[in-house]
All heavy atoms as a GROMACS GRO file, in nm:
protein
  601
    1MET      N    1  -2.005   7.361  -0.106
    1MET     CA    2  -1.948   7.320  -0.233
    1MET      C    3  -1.798   7.346  -0.229
    1MET      O    4  -1.755   7.457  -0.201
    1MET     CB    5  -2.014   7.400  -0.345
    1MET     CG    6  -1.952   7.383  -0.480
    1MET     SD    7  -1.965   7.222  -0.559
    1MET     CE    8  -2.139   7.194  -0.562
    2ASP      N    9  -1.720   7.245  -0.257
    2ASP     CA   10  -1.575   7.256  -0.260
    2ASP      C   11  -1.532   7.298  -0.400
    2ASP      O   12  -1.527   7.217  -0.491
    2ASP     CB   13  -1.511   7.123  -0.220
    2ASP     CG   14  -1.360   7.130  -0.215
    2ASP    OD1   15  -1.303   7.240  -0.235
    2ASP    OD2   16  -1.297   7.026  -0.191
    3LEU      N   17  -1.501   7.426  -0.414
    3LEU     CA   18  -1.463   7.478  -0.545
    3LEU      C   19  -1.313   7.469  -0.571
    3LEU      O   20  -1.265   7.514  -0.674
    3LEU     CB   21  -1.509   7.623  -0.558
    3LEU     CG   22  -1.659   7.645  -0.546
    3LEU    CD1   23  -1.692   7.792  -0.560
    3LEU    CD2   24  -1.736   7.563  -0.647
    4SER      N   25  -1.242   7.407  -0.479
    4SER     CA   26  -1.098   7.392  -0.499
    4SER      C   27  -1.064   7.265  -0.576
    4SER      O   28  -0.951   7.246  -0.618
    4SER     CB   29  -1.026   7.391  -0.364
    4SER     OG   30  -1.064   7.276  -0.290
    5ARG      N   31  -1.162   7.179  -0.594
    5ARG     CA   32  -1.139   7.052  -0.665
    5ARG      C   33  -1.203   7.058  -0.803
    5ARG      O   34  -1.314   7.105  -0.820
    5ARG     CB   35  -1.199   6.937  -0.585
    5ARG     CG   36  -1.132   6.928  -0.447
    5ARG     CD   37  -1.173   6.809  -0.372
    5ARG     NE   38  -1.129   6.691  -0.447
    5ARG     CZ   39  -1.167   6.569  -0.419
    5ARG    NH1   40  -1.248   6.546  -0.319
    5ARG    NH2   41  -1.124   6.467  -0.489
    6ASN      N   42  -1.132   7.006  -0.900
    6ASN     CA   43  -1.176   7.005  -1.039
    6ASN      C   44  -1.276   6.892  -1.060
    6ASN      O   45  -1.239   6.781  -1.096
    6ASN     CB   46  -1.055   6.990  -1.132
    6ASN     CG   47  -1.090   7.003  -1.277
    6ASN    OD1   48  -1.207   7.004  -1.315
    6ASN    ND2   49  -0.990   7.013  -1.361
    7THR      N   50  -1.403   6.923  -1.034
    7THR     CA   51  -1.510   6.825  -1.052
    7THR      C   52  -1.617   6.884  -1.142
    7THR      O   53  -1.627   7.007  -1.156
    7THR     CB   54  -1.575   6.787  -0.917
    7THR    OG1   55  -1.638   6.903  -0.861
    7THR    CG2   56  -1.472   6.730  -0.819
    8GLU      N   57  -1.698   6.798  -1.200
    8GLU     CA   58  -1.809   6.845  -1.284
    8GLU      C   59  -1.904   6.932  -1.202
    8GLU      O   60  -1.957   7.031  -1.252
    8GLU     CB   61  -1.884   6.727  -1.343
    8GLU     CG   62  -1.808   6.653  -1.452
    8GLU     CD   63  -1.888   6.537  -1.510
    8GLU    OE1   64  -2.012   6.538  -1.499
    8GLU    OE2   65  -1.824   6.446  -1.565
    9GLU      N   66  -1.925   6.894  -1.076
    9GLU     CA   67  -2.015   6.969  -0.990
    9GLU      C   68  -1.962   7.109  -0.962
    9GLU      O   69  -2.037   7.207  -0.963
    9GLU     CB   70  -2.039   6.895  -0.858
    9GLU     CG   71  -2.115   6.766  -0.872
    9GLU     CD   72  -2.028   6.648  -0.916
    9GLU    OE1   73  -1.902   6.655  -0.905
    9GLU    OE2   74  -2.085   6.550  -0.965
   10ALA      N   75  -1.832   7.121  -0.938
   10ALA     CA   76  -1.771   7.252  -0.912
   10ALA      C   77  -1.780   7.340  -1.035
   10ALA      O   78  -1.814   7.459  -1.026
   10ALA     CB   79  -1.627   7.237  -0.867
   11ILE      N   80  -1.753   7.281  -1.152
   11ILE     CA   81  -1.763   7.358  -1.277
   11ILE      C   82  -1.907   7.404  -1.299
   11ILE      O   83  -1.931   7.521  -1.329
   11ILE     CB   84  -1.713   7.274  -1.396
   11ILE    CG1   85  -1.561   7.253  -1.384
   11ILE    CG2   86  -1.748   7.341  -1.529
   11ILE    CD1   87  -1.503   7.155  -1.485
   12ALA      N   88  -2.003   7.315  -1.280
   12ALA     CA   89  -2.144   7.350  -1.298
   12ALA      C   90  -2.185   7.461  -1.202
   12ALA      O   91  -2.253   7.556  -1.241
   12ALA     CB   92  -2.232   7.227  -1.279
   13TYR      N   93  -2.142   7.451  -1.077
   13TYR     CA   94  -2.176   7.552  -0.977
   13TYR      C   95  -2.120   7.689  -1.018
   13TYR      O   96  -2.192   7.789  -1.013
   13TYR     CB   97  -2.122   7.512  -0.839
   13TYR     CG   98  -2.151   7.614  -0.734
   13TYR    CD1   99  -2.271   7.610  -0.664
   13TYR    CD2  100  -2.061   7.716  -0.706
   13TYR    CE1  101  -2.299   7.705  -0.567
   13TYR    CE2  102  -2.089   7.811  -0.610
   13TYR     CZ  103  -2.208   7.805  -0.541
   13TYR     OH  104  -2.236   7.900  -0.446
   14MET      N  105  -1.992   7.692  -1.057
   14MET     CA  106  -1.931   7.820  -1.093
   14MET      C  107  -1.996   7.881  -1.216
   14MET      O  108  -2.022   8.002  -1.220
   14MET     CB  109  -1.780   7.803  -1.114
   14MET     CG  110  -1.705   7.780  -0.984
   14MET     SD  111  -1.525   7.787  -0.999
   14MET     CE  112  -1.491   7.630  -1.079
   15ILE      N  113  -2.024   7.799  -1.316
   15ILE     CA  114  -2.089   7.850  -1.438
   15ILE      C  115  -2.226   7.908  -1.406
   15ILE      O  116  -2.260   8.018  -1.451
   15ILE     CB  117  -2.100   7.739  -1.546
   15ILE    CG1  118  -1.961   7.694  -1.593
   15ILE    CG2  119  -2.188   7.783  -1.662
   15ILE    CD1  120  -1.881   7.803  -1.661
   16GLU      N  121  -2.305   7.836  -1.330
   16GLU     CA  122  -2.438   7.884  -1.294
   16GLU      C  123  -2.430   8.012  -1.212
   16GLU      O  124  -2.509   8.105  -1.233
   16GLU     CB  125  -2.518   7.777  -1.220
   16GLU     CG  126  -2.557   7.659  -1.309
   16GLU     CD  127  -2.634   7.700  -1.434
   16GLU    OE1  128  -2.726   7.785  -1.425
   16GLU    OE2  129  -2.602   7.648  -1.543
   17ALA      N  130  -2.335   8.021  -1.120
   17ALA     CA  131  -2.319   8.141  -1.038
   17ALA      C  132  -2.278   8.260  -1.124
   17ALA      O  133  -2.329   8.372  -1.106
   17ALA     CB  134  -2.216   8.117  -0.928
   18ILE      N  135  -2.190   8.238  -1.219
   18ILE     CA  136  -2.147   8.345  -1.310
   18ILE      C  137  -2.265   8.392  -1.394
   18ILE      O  138  -2.289   8.513  -1.406
   18ILE     CB  139  -2.029   8.299  -1.398
   18ILE    CG1  140  -1.903   8.280  -1.314
   18ILE    CG2  141  -2.004   8.398  -1.512
   18ILE    CD1  142  -1.789   8.207  -1.385
   19LYS      N  143  -2.340   8.300  -1.451
   19LYS     CA  144  -2.456   8.336  -1.533
   19LYS      C  145  -2.557   8.415  -1.452
   19LYS      O  146  -2.611   8.516  -1.499
   19LYS     CB  147  -2.522   8.212  -1.592
   19LYS     CG  148  -2.443   8.150  -1.703
   19LYS     CD  149  -2.501   8.026  -1.766
   19LYS     CE  150  -2.630   7.971  -1.722
   19LYS     NZ  151  -2.668   7.846  -1.789
   20THR      N  152  -2.583   8.372  -1.330
   20THR     CA  153  -2.679   8.441  -1.245
   20THR      C  154  -2.633   8.581  -1.211
   20THR      O  155  -2.709   8.678  -1.221
   20THR     CB  156  -2.704   8.360  -1.116
   20THR    OG1  157  -2.756   8.232  -1.152
   20THR    CG2  158  -2.801   8.430  -1.024
   21LYS      N  159  -2.509   8.594  -1.171
   21LYS     CA  160  -2.456   8.724  -1.129
   21LYS      C  161  -2.451   8.823  -1.245
   21LYS      O  162  -2.480   8.940  -1.228
   21LYS     CB  163  -2.317   8.705  -1.070
   21LYS     CG  164  -2.257   8.828  -1.009
   21LYS     CD  165  -2.290   8.839  -0.863
   21LYS     CE  166  -2.227   8.962  -0.803
   21LYS     NZ  167  -2.146   8.936  -0.688
   22LEU      N  168  -2.415   8.774  -1.364
   22LEU     CA  169  -2.406   8.862  -1.480
   22LEU      C  170  -2.540   8.882  -1.549
   22LEU      O  171  -2.552   8.965  -1.639
   22LEU     CB  172  -2.306   8.806  -1.582
   22LEU     CG  173  -2.160   8.796  -1.536
   22LEU    CD1  174  -2.075   8.742  -1.650
   22LEU    CD2  175  -2.109   8.931  -1.490
   23ARG      N  176  -2.638   8.800  -1.510
   23ARG     CA  177  -2.772   8.805  -1.573
   23ARG      C  178  -2.760   8.789  -1.724
   23ARG      O  179  -2.811   8.869  -1.802
   23ARG     CB  180  -2.843   8.935  -1.538
   23ARG     CG  181  -2.865   8.950  -1.391
   23ARG     CD  182  -2.941   9.075  -1.358
   23ARG     NE  183  -2.910   9.109  -1.220
   23ARG     CZ  184  -2.896   9.230  -1.175
   23ARG    NH1  185  -2.909   9.333  -1.255
   23ARG    NH2  186  -2.867   9.252  -1.050
   24VAL      N  187  -2.690   8.686  -1.763
   24VAL     CA  188  -2.665   8.660  -1.905
   24VAL      C  189  -2.794   8.612  -1.971
   24VAL      O  190  -2.854   8.514  -1.928
   24VAL     CB  191  -2.553   8.555  -1.922
   24VAL    CG1  192  -2.531   8.522  -2.068
   24VAL    CG2  193  -2.425   8.605  -1.859
   25ALA      N  194  -2.835   8.682  -2.077
   25ALA     CA  195  -2.960   8.650  -2.145
   25ALA      C  196  -2.951   8.518  -2.222
   25ALA      O  197  -3.044   8.440  -2.224
   25ALA     CB  198  -2.998   8.763  -2.239
   26SER      N  199  -2.837   8.495  -2.286
   26SER     CA  200  -2.822   8.374  -2.367
   26SER      C  201  -2.751   8.266  -2.286
   26SER      O  202  -2.649   8.213  -2.328
   26SER     CB  203  -2.747   8.404  -2.495
   26SER     OG  204  -2.620   8.455  -2.464
   27GLY      N  205  -2.806   8.233  -2.170
   27GLY     CA  206  -2.745   8.136  -2.082
   27GLY      C  207  -2.733   7.997  -2.141
   27GLY      O  208  -2.648   7.918  -2.099
   28ALA      N  209  -2.816   7.966  -2.240
   28ALA     CA  210  -2.810   7.833  -2.302
   28ALA      C  211  -2.677   7.812  -2.373
   28ALA      O  212  -2.632   7.698  -2.388
   28ALA     CB  213  -2.926   7.816  -2.399
   29ALA      N  214  -2.613   7.919  -2.412
   29ALA     CA  215  -2.483   7.908  -2.480
   29ALA      C  216  -2.369   7.886  -2.381
   29ALA      O  217  -2.258   7.853  -2.421
   29ALA     CB  218  -2.457   8.035  -2.562
   30ILE      N  219  -2.398   7.907  -2.254
   30ILE     CA  220  -2.296   7.891  -2.150
   30ILE      C  221  -2.341   7.777  -2.060
   30ILE      O  222  -2.408   7.796  -1.961
   30ILE     CB  223  -2.278   8.021  -2.068
   30ILE    CG1  224  -2.246   8.138  -2.158
   30ILE    CG2  225  -2.169   8.002  -1.964
   30ILE    CD1  226  -2.244   8.272  -2.088
   31ARG      N  227  -2.304   7.657  -2.098
   31ARG     CA  228  -2.343   7.539  -2.023
   31ARG      C  229  -2.219   7.468  -1.971
   31ARG      O  230  -2.117   7.464  -2.038
   31ARG     CB  231  -2.427   7.446  -2.111
   31ARG     CG  232  -2.555   7.517  -2.152
   31ARG     CD  233  -2.654   7.438  -2.230
   31ARG     NE  234  -2.644   7.295  -2.222
   31ARG     CZ  235  -2.690   7.214  -2.315
   31ARG    NH1  236  -2.748   7.262  -2.421
   31ARG    NH2  237  -2.681   7.084  -2.301
   32PRO      N  238  -2.228   7.413  -1.850
   32PRO     CA  239  -2.110   7.352  -1.787
   32PRO      C  240  -2.042   7.245  -1.873
   32PRO      O  241  -1.918   7.237  -1.874
   32PRO     CB  242  -2.166   7.290  -1.659
   32PRO     CG  243  -2.288   7.368  -1.630
   32PRO     CD  244  -2.344   7.410  -1.762
   33GLU      N  245  -2.118   7.167  -1.945
   33GLU     CA  246  -2.058   7.059  -2.023
   33GLU      C  247  -1.977   7.110  -2.142
   33GLU      O  248  -1.903   7.034  -2.204
   33GLU     CB  249  -2.164   6.960  -2.069
   33GLU     CG  250  -2.273   7.018  -2.155
   33GLU     CD  251  -2.394   7.065  -2.077
   33GLU    OE1  252  -2.386   7.088  -1.956
   33GLU    OE2  253  -2.500   7.082  -2.141
   34PHE      N  254  -1.987   7.238  -2.173
   34PHE     CA  255  -1.911   7.296  -2.284
   34PHE      C  256  -1.770   7.335  -2.243
   34PHE      O  257  -1.691   7.375  -2.327
   34PHE     CB  258  -1.981   7.421  -2.338
   34PHE     CG  259  -2.112   7.395  -2.407
   34PHE    CD1  260  -2.201   7.499  -2.427
   34PHE    CD2  261  -2.149   7.269  -2.450
   34PHE    CE1  262  -2.322   7.478  -2.490
   34PHE    CE2  263  -2.270   7.248  -2.513
   34PHE     CZ  264  -2.356   7.353  -2.533
   35PHE      N  265  -1.737   7.326  -2.114
   35PHE     CA  266  -1.610   7.379  -2.065
   35PHE      C  267  -1.505   7.272  -2.050
   35PHE      O  268  -1.532   7.161  -2.006
   35PHE     CB  269  -1.630   7.457  -1.935
   35PHE     CG  270  -1.698   7.588  -1.961
   35PHE    CD1  271  -1.835   7.595  -1.969
   35PHE    CD2  272  -1.624   7.701  -1.986
   35PHE    CE1  273  -1.899   7.713  -1.999
   35PHE    CE2  274  -1.686   7.821  -2.016
   35PHE     CZ  275  -1.823   7.827  -2.022
   36ASP      N  276  -1.385   7.310  -2.087
   36ASP     CA  277  -1.269   7.222  -2.083
   36ASP      C  278  -1.220   7.211  -1.940
   36ASP      O  279  -1.184   7.312  -1.878
   36ASP     CB  280  -1.161   7.280  -2.174
   36ASP     CG  281  -1.043   7.188  -2.194
   36ASP    OD1  282  -1.027   7.093  -2.115
   36ASP    OD2  283  -0.968   7.211  -2.289
   37GLU      N  284  -1.217   7.091  -1.885
   37GLU     CA  285  -1.175   7.071  -1.746
   37GLU      C  286  -1.030   7.111  -1.723
   37GLU      O  287  -0.992   7.144  -1.612
   37GLU     CB  288  -1.198   6.927  -1.704
   37GLU     CG  289  -1.344   6.890  -1.693
   37GLU     CD  290  -1.366   6.744  -1.659
   37GLU    OE1  291  -1.268   6.673  -1.629
   37GLU    OE2  292  -1.481   6.701  -1.661
   38SER      N  293  -0.950   7.111  -1.828
   38SER     CA  294  -0.810   7.151  -1.812
   38SER      C  295  -0.796   7.301  -1.786
   38SER      O  296  -0.690   7.349  -1.748
   38SER     CB  297  -0.728   7.111  -1.935
   38SER     OG  298  -0.764   7.189  -2.046
   39LYS      N  299  -0.903   7.376  -1.806
   39LYS     CA  300  -0.903   7.522  -1.784
   39LYS      C  301  -0.969   7.558  -1.652
   39LYS      O  302  -1.014   7.669  -1.631
   39LYS     CB  303  -0.978   7.592  -1.898
   39LYS     CG  304  -0.932   7.556  -2.036
   39LYS     CD  305  -0.806   7.627  -2.071
   39LYS     CE  306  -0.773   7.591  -2.216
   39LYS     NZ  307  -0.678   7.674  -2.274
   40PHE      N  308  -0.975   7.462  -1.559
   40PHE     CA  309  -1.044   7.480  -1.432
   40PHE      C  310  -0.994   7.602  -1.355
   40PHE      O  311  -1.074   7.680  -1.304
   40PHE     CB  312  -1.031   7.353  -1.347
   40PHE     CG  313  -1.103   7.360  -1.216
   40PHE    CD1  314  -1.240   7.344  -1.210
   40PHE    CD2  315  -1.034   7.384  -1.099
   40PHE    CE1  316  -1.307   7.350  -1.090
   40PHE    CE2  317  -1.100   7.390  -0.977
   40PHE     CZ  318  -1.238   7.373  -0.973
   41GLU      N  319  -0.864   7.620  -1.346
   41GLU     CA  320  -0.809   7.732  -1.269
   41GLU      C  321  -0.847   7.866  -1.331
   41GLU      O  322  -0.874   7.962  -1.260
   41GLU     CB  323  -0.658   7.719  -1.257
   41GLU     CG  324  -0.616   7.606  -1.164
   41GLU     CD  325  -0.466   7.593  -1.149
   41GLU    OE1  326  -0.393   7.685  -1.192
   41GLU    OE2  327  -0.423   7.491  -1.094
   42ASP      N  328  -0.851   7.872  -1.463
   42ASP     CA  329  -0.894   7.995  -1.530
   42ASP      C  330  -1.041   8.024  -1.499
   42ASP      O  331  -1.078   8.140  -1.476
   42ASP     CB  332  -0.873   7.985  -1.681
   42ASP     CG  333  -0.726   7.974  -1.719
   42ASP    OD1  334  -0.642   8.031  -1.647
   42ASP    OD2  335  -0.695   7.908  -1.819
   43LEU      N  336  -1.123   7.920  -1.498
   43LEU     CA  337  -1.264   7.936  -1.464
   43LEU      C  338  -1.278   7.984  -1.319
   43LEU      O  339  -1.360   8.071  -1.290
   43LEU     CB  340  -1.340   7.806  -1.486
   43LEU     CG  341  -1.489   7.809  -1.454
   43LEU    CD1  342  -1.561   7.913  -1.536
   43LEU    CD2  343  -1.549   7.671  -1.476
   44GLN      N  344  -1.196   7.929  -1.231
   44GLN     CA  345  -1.198   7.973  -1.091
   44GLN      C  346  -1.164   8.121  -1.080
   44GLN      O  347  -1.227   8.193  -1.001
   44GLN     CB  348  -1.094   7.895  -1.009
   44GLN     CG  349  -1.147   7.773  -0.943
   44GLN     CD  350  -1.041   7.711  -0.853
   44GLN    OE1  351  -0.925   7.700  -0.892
   44GLN    NE2  352  -1.082   7.669  -0.736
   45ASP      N  353  -1.068   8.166  -1.157
   45ASP     CA  354  -1.030   8.308  -1.155
   45ASP      C  355  -1.147   8.397  -1.198
   45ASP      O  356  -1.173   8.500  -1.136
   45ASP     CB  357  -0.910   8.333  -1.245
   45ASP     CG  358  -0.781   8.273  -1.192
   45ASP    OD1  359  -0.774   8.240  -1.072
   45ASP    OD2  360  -0.687   8.256  -1.273
   46ILE      N  361  -1.216   8.356  -1.302
   46ILE     CA  362  -1.332   8.433  -1.350
   46ILE      C  363  -1.442   8.431  -1.244
   46ILE      O  364  -1.503   8.534  -1.214
   46ILE     CB  365  -1.382   8.379  -1.485
   46ILE    CG1  366  -1.277   8.405  -1.593
   46ILE    CG2  367  -1.515   8.444  -1.523
   46ILE    CD1  368  -1.307   8.338  -1.726
   47TYR      N  369  -1.466   8.314  -1.186
   47TYR     CA  370  -1.566   8.302  -1.082
   47TYR      C  371  -1.534   8.396  -0.965
   47TYR      O  372  -1.621   8.468  -0.915
   47TYR     CB  373  -1.577   8.158  -1.033
   47TYR     CG  374  -1.661   8.142  -0.910
   47TYR    CD1  375  -1.800   8.139  -0.919
   47TYR    CD2  376  -1.604   8.132  -0.784
   47TYR    CE1  377  -1.879   8.127  -0.806
   47TYR    CE2  378  -1.681   8.119  -0.670
   47TYR     CZ  379  -1.819   8.116  -0.681
   47TYR     OH  380  -1.896   8.104  -0.569
   48ASP      N  381  -1.409   8.395  -0.920
   48ASP     CA  382  -1.368   8.481  -0.809
   48ASP      C  383  -1.387   8.628  -0.841
   48ASP      O  384  -1.433   8.707  -0.757
   48ASP     CB  385  -1.223   8.454  -0.771
   48ASP     CG  386  -1.202   8.318  -0.707
   48ASP    OD1  387  -1.300   8.258  -0.657
   48ASP    OD2  388  -1.086   8.271  -0.707
   49LEU      N  389  -1.354   8.668  -0.964
   49LEU     CA  390  -1.374   8.805  -1.008
   49LEU      C  391  -1.521   8.843  -1.002
   49LEU      O  392  -1.559   8.946  -0.948
   49LEU     CB  393  -1.319   8.825  -1.149
   49LEU     CG  394  -1.353   8.958  -1.214
   49LEU    CD1  395  -1.260   9.066  -1.163
   49LEU    CD2  396  -1.347   8.948  -1.364
   50VAL      N  397  -1.605   8.759  -1.060
   50VAL     CA  398  -1.748   8.787  -1.067
   50VAL      C  399  -1.810   8.788  -0.927
   50VAL      O  400  -1.890   8.876  -0.894
   50VAL     CB  401  -1.820   8.685  -1.159
   50VAL    CG1  402  -1.970   8.698  -1.150
   50VAL    CG2  403  -1.774   8.705  -1.303
   51ALA      N  404  -1.772   8.693  -0.845
   51ALA     CA  405  -1.827   8.684  -0.710
   51ALA      C  406  -1.787   8.804  -0.624
   51ALA      O  407  -1.861   8.842  -0.533
   51ALA     CB  408  -1.782   8.554  -0.644
   52GLY      N  409  -1.675   8.864  -0.655
   52GLY     CA  410  -1.624   8.974  -0.575
   52GLY      C  411  -1.676   9.111  -0.611
   52GLY      O  412  -1.643   9.209  -0.544
   53LYS      N  413  -1.754   9.122  -0.718
   53LYS     CA  414  -1.804   9.253  -0.761
   53LYS      C  415  -1.955   9.257  -0.752
   53LYS      O  416  -2.023   9.158  -0.772
   53LYS     CB  417  -1.763   9.282  -0.906
   53LYS     CG  418  -1.618   9.318  -0.921
   53LYS     CD  419  -1.588   9.369  -1.059
   53LYS     CE  420  -1.645   9.506  -1.077
   53LYS     NZ  421  -1.599   9.575  -1.195
   54GLU      N  422  -2.007   9.375  -0.724
   54GLU     CA  423  -2.153   9.393  -0.717
   54GLU      C  424  -2.214   9.423  -0.853
   54GLU      O  425  -2.319   9.371  -0.887
   54GLU     CB  426  -2.187   9.506  -0.619
   54GLU     CG  427  -2.168   9.467  -0.476
   54GLU     CD  428  -2.257   9.352  -0.433
   54GLU    OE1  429  -2.377   9.353  -0.466
   54GLU    OE2  430  -2.206   9.260  -0.368
   55ARG      N  431  -2.148   9.512  -0.928
   55ARG     CA  432  -2.202   9.557  -1.056
   55ARG      C  433  -2.098   9.546  -1.165
   55ARG      O  434  -1.978   9.556  -1.140
   55ARG     CB  435  -2.246   9.702  -1.044
   55ARG     CG  436  -2.360   9.720  -0.948
   55ARG     CD  437  -2.422   9.856  -0.968
   55ARG     NE  438  -2.546   9.861  -0.892
   55ARG     CZ  439  -2.569   9.945  -0.796
   55ARG    NH1  440  -2.478  10.034  -0.763
   55ARG    NH2  441  -2.683   9.943  -0.733
   56PHE      N  442  -2.149   9.530  -1.288
   56PHE     CA  443  -2.061   9.518  -1.404
   56PHE      C  444  -2.111   9.608  -1.514
   56PHE      O  445  -2.230   9.620  -1.538
   56PHE     CB  446  -2.060   9.374  -1.456
   56PHE     CG  447  -2.009   9.275  -1.355
   56PHE    CD1  448  -2.095   9.213  -1.267
   56PHE    CD2  449  -1.874   9.245  -1.348
   56PHE    CE1  450  -2.048   9.122  -1.173
   56PHE    CE2  451  -1.826   9.156  -1.256
   56PHE     CZ  452  -1.913   9.094  -1.168
   57SER      N  453  -2.017   9.670  -1.583
   57SER     CA  454  -2.054   9.749  -1.700
   57SER      C  455  -2.078   9.653  -1.816
   57SER      O  456  -2.039   9.535  -1.811
   57SER     CB  457  -1.941   9.847  -1.736
   57SER     OG  458  -1.827   9.775  -1.783
   58VAL      N  459  -2.137   9.705  -1.920
   58VAL     CA  460  -2.163   9.623  -2.039
   58VAL      C  461  -2.031   9.573  -2.098
   58VAL      O  462  -2.019   9.456  -2.136
   58VAL     CB  463  -2.243   9.702  -2.145
   58VAL    CG1  464  -2.254   9.625  -2.275
   58VAL    CG2  465  -2.381   9.735  -2.091
   59SER      N  466  -1.930   9.658  -2.100
   59SER     CA  467  -1.802   9.616  -2.156
   59SER      C  468  -1.735   9.509  -2.069
   59SER      O  469  -1.670   9.418  -2.120
   59SER     CB  470  -1.708   9.734  -2.178
   59SER     OG  471  -1.681   9.800  -2.056
   60GLU      N  472  -1.753   9.518  -1.937
   60GLU     CA  473  -1.699   9.414  -1.848
   60GLU      C  474  -1.769   9.280  -1.872
   60GLU      O  475  -1.703   9.176  -1.878
   60GLU     CB  476  -1.716   9.454  -1.701
   60GLU     CG  477  -1.622   9.563  -1.656
   60GLU     CD  478  -1.650   9.609  -1.515
   60GLU    OE1  479  -1.768   9.626  -1.479
   60GLU    OE2  480  -1.552   9.628  -1.440
   61ILE      N  481  -1.900   9.285  -1.887
   61ILE     CA  482  -1.976   9.162  -1.915
   61ILE      C  483  -1.931   9.101  -2.046
   61ILE      O  484  -1.907   8.980  -2.055
   61ILE     CB  485  -2.128   9.188  -1.914
   61ILE    CG1  486  -2.173   9.224  -1.772
   61ILE    CG2  487  -2.205   9.066  -1.967
   61ILE    CD1  488  -2.316   9.272  -1.762
   62ASP      N  489  -1.916   9.184  -2.148
   62ASP     CA  490  -1.868   9.135  -2.278
   62ASP      C  491  -1.731   9.070  -2.266
   62ASP      O  492  -1.706   8.964  -2.323
   62ASP     CB  493  -1.861   9.249  -2.380
   62ASP     CG  494  -1.998   9.293  -2.430
   62ASP    OD1  495  -2.096   9.218  -2.410
   62ASP    OD2  496  -2.005   9.403  -2.488
   63ALA      N  497  -1.641   9.132  -2.189
   63ALA     CA  498  -1.507   9.078  -2.173
   63ALA      C  499  -1.511   8.945  -2.097
   63ALA      O  500  -1.439   8.850  -2.134
   63ALA     CB  501  -1.418   9.178  -2.099
   64ILE      N  502  -1.593   8.935  -1.995
   64ILE     CA  503  -1.603   8.811  -1.918
   64ILE      C  504  -1.661   8.699  -2.003
   64ILE      O  505  -1.608   8.587  -2.004
   64ILE     CB  506  -1.688   8.833  -1.790
   64ILE    CG1  507  -1.611   8.925  -1.694
   64ILE    CG2  508  -1.722   8.700  -1.723
   64ILE    CD1  509  -1.696   8.980  -1.580
   65VAL      N  510  -1.765   8.729  -2.077
   65VAL     CA  511  -1.826   8.628  -2.164
   65VAL      C  512  -1.726   8.585  -2.272
   65VAL      O  513  -1.717   8.467  -2.306
   65VAL     CB  514  -1.958   8.679  -2.225
   65VAL    CG1  515  -2.009   8.586  -2.334
   65VAL    CG2  516  -2.063   8.696  -2.115
   66SER      N  517  -1.648   8.680  -2.323
   66SER     CA  518  -1.545   8.646  -2.421
   66SER      C  519  -1.441   8.552  -2.361
   66SER      O  520  -1.400   8.454  -2.425
   66SER     CB  521  -1.479   8.775  -2.471
   66SER     OG  522  -1.373   8.746  -2.557
   67GLU      N  523  -1.399   8.581  -2.238
   67GLU     CA  524  -1.302   8.493  -2.171
   67GLU      C  525  -1.361   8.355  -2.147
   67GLU      O  526  -1.292   8.254  -2.161
   67GLU     CB  527  -1.255   8.556  -2.040
   67GLU     CG  528  -1.161   8.673  -2.059
   67GLU     CD  529  -1.036   8.636  -2.137
   67GLU    OE1  530  -0.970   8.536  -2.104
   67GLU    OE2  531  -1.003   8.710  -2.231
   68LEU      N  532  -1.488   8.349  -2.109
   68LEU     CA  533  -1.553   8.219  -2.092
   68LEU      C  534  -1.553   8.141  -2.223
   68LEU      O  535  -1.533   8.020  -2.225
   68LEU     CB  536  -1.696   8.236  -2.042
   68LEU     CG  537  -1.712   8.279  -1.897
   68LEU    CD1  538  -1.858   8.311  -1.867
   68LEU    CD2  539  -1.661   8.171  -1.802
   69GLY      N  540  -1.572   8.212  -2.333
   69GLY     CA  541  -1.570   8.148  -2.464
   69GLY      C  542  -1.435   8.084  -2.495
   69GLY      O  543  -1.428   7.979  -2.559
   70LYS      N  544  -1.328   8.143  -2.446
   70LYS     CA  545  -1.195   8.088  -2.468
   70LYS      C  546  -1.171   7.961  -2.387
   70LYS      O  547  -1.080   7.884  -2.417
   70LYS     CB  548  -1.089   8.192  -2.431
   70LYS     CG  549  -1.088   8.311  -2.523
   70LYS     CD  550  -0.989   8.414  -2.476
   70LYS     CE  551  -0.997   8.541  -2.561
   70LYS     NZ  552  -0.907   8.645  -2.511
   71LEU      N  553  -1.252   7.939  -2.284
   71LEU     CA  554  -1.236   7.822  -2.198
   71LEU      C  555  -1.319   7.703  -2.245
   71LEU      O  556  -1.312   7.595  -2.186
   71LEU     CB  557  -1.276   7.857  -2.053
   71LEU     CG  558  -1.199   7.971  -1.989
   71LEU    CD1  559  -1.246   7.990  -1.846
   71LEU    CD2  560  -1.049   7.948  -1.993
   72ARG      N  561  -1.397   7.723  -2.348
   72ARG     CA  562  -1.482   7.615  -2.399
   72ARG      C  563  -1.399   7.504  -2.463
   72ARG      O  564  -1.289   7.528  -2.514
   72ARG     CB  565  -1.581   7.668  -2.502
   72ARG     CG  566  -1.688   7.754  -2.439
   72ARG     CD  567  -1.778   7.814  -2.544
   72ARG     NE  568  -1.838   7.714  -2.628
   72ARG     CZ  569  -1.969   7.692  -2.638
   72ARG    NH1  570  -2.052   7.765  -2.570
   72ARG    NH2  571  -2.014   7.599  -2.717
   73LYS      N  572  -1.456   7.385  -2.463
   73LYS     CA  573  -1.393   7.272  -2.532
   73LYS      C  574  -1.392   7.301  -2.681
   73LYS      O  575  -1.485   7.362  -2.734
   73LYS     CB  576  -1.473   7.143  -2.507
   73LYS     CG  577  -1.469   7.095  -2.365
   73LYS     CD  578  -1.555   6.972  -2.349
   73LYS     CE  579  -1.559   6.928  -2.205
   73LYS     NZ  580  -1.653   6.816  -2.185
   74PRO      N  581  -1.291   7.255  -2.751
   74PRO     CA  582  -1.287   7.273  -2.897
   74PRO      C  583  -1.405   7.200  -2.962
   74PRO      O  584  -1.440   7.089  -2.920
   74PRO     CB  585  -1.155   7.211  -2.939
   74PRO     CG  586  -1.076   7.191  -2.815
   74PRO     CD  587  -1.173   7.188  -2.701
   75GLN      N  588  -1.464   7.263  -3.060
   75GLN     CA  589  -1.575   7.202  -3.132
   75GLN      C  590  -1.520   7.105  -3.235
   75GLN      O  591  -1.426   7.136  -3.306
   75GLN     CB  592  -1.660   7.309  -3.201
   75GLN     CG  593  -1.722   7.408  -3.103
   75GLN     CD  594  -1.820   7.344  -3.009
   75GLN    OE1  595  -1.899   7.258  -3.048
   75GLN    NE2  596  -1.818   7.384  -2.883
   76ALA      N  597  -1.580   6.989  -3.239
   76ALA     CA  598  -1.535   6.886  -3.334
   76ALA      C  599  -1.597   6.904  -3.470
   76ALA      O  600  -1.694   6.966  -3.489
   76ALA     CB  601  -1.568   6.748  -3.281
   0.00000   0.00000   0.00000
């Protein structure tokens, strides 16, 4: 998977990997189609952070999920 290119597939892959690694219970709220493609680099940064760590504290998970929320497309 080429994660250096801003594609729907790359976004979907990163979101799913983040959800899996963090074991997010409410994964339905974090879906690839909810993310703004213009924030791709920010999503990559979060993905790299999550992929590089083995364990996360509850506060770290909360902070990561909060940052993901900031990357979502505006609700109409």
